[in-house]
N, C-alpha and C positions, 0 to 999 in steps of 0.2 A: 475430487476431493474438495470440500468446502471449507473456506477460510473466513474467519472471522476477522474483520478489520476494525479495531479498535481506534477512532480518531479523538485522541485526548479532548477533552473539554467540548466534545460535540456528540456524535453518535457513534453506534458500532453498524457495520455492514456486514451481510452474509454474503459471500461471491463464490460461485459454483465454477471452479476453475476448467471444467469440461465445456463451459458455455462462453469462453473468452474468445474473442477473435484476436488471435496474436499475431496476425499477418504470417500466416503459413510457418510460424516456429512451432516446433514441437512442445517446448516447455514455457509455460507463462513465466514471467518474472514480477518481482514486486512492481516494478515501474507499471506493468500491466494492471495490477491490482490499484494502483493510484489514479489510472485512469479511469477505471470504474467507479471511482468516488470522486472524480472531478478536481483531482489534486495533482499539482505538479512536482516532481521530484525536486526543483530548484526551491520549493515553499517549505519542504517538510524533512524529517529524517523518520526511516523505516528500522522498527525494532523488533528482533526476534529474540526472546528470554533476556530482554534488558540490555540486549546489544544491537549496535548499529549493522546493518546490513548494506552491502550496495544494491541499488536499484536495479542494476542489469543483473542481478544473480537469479537463477530460477527459484521459484517458491518451494520450500521444503517444509513448511509449517503450517498448521491450521490454526495457528493464533499470531496475529501481527499487531503491533502497536503503532501509531503515526503519530509523531509530533508536529504540530506547526512551528516553524521558526520565525515567522514572523505575521503577527496579526495586529491589525489595525494602526494606530498612530496617531500622533499629533498634528494638527495642523496650525 
């Protein structure tokens, strides 16, 4: 299955789940998708159909939205 990961305010990524290295787990998780786009679960929220999903949940949707929780800041 191909998944579109839309990182809001940045760009979208197309990821082929069959090609992910998931450390021998059968089902890729949303955290695996984040790793593919170089994001940490600590800095984003993953949404499916506008609702947050746990990063350790197996991917069940072909469209995912990622919102950065922290970006930039004052010095």
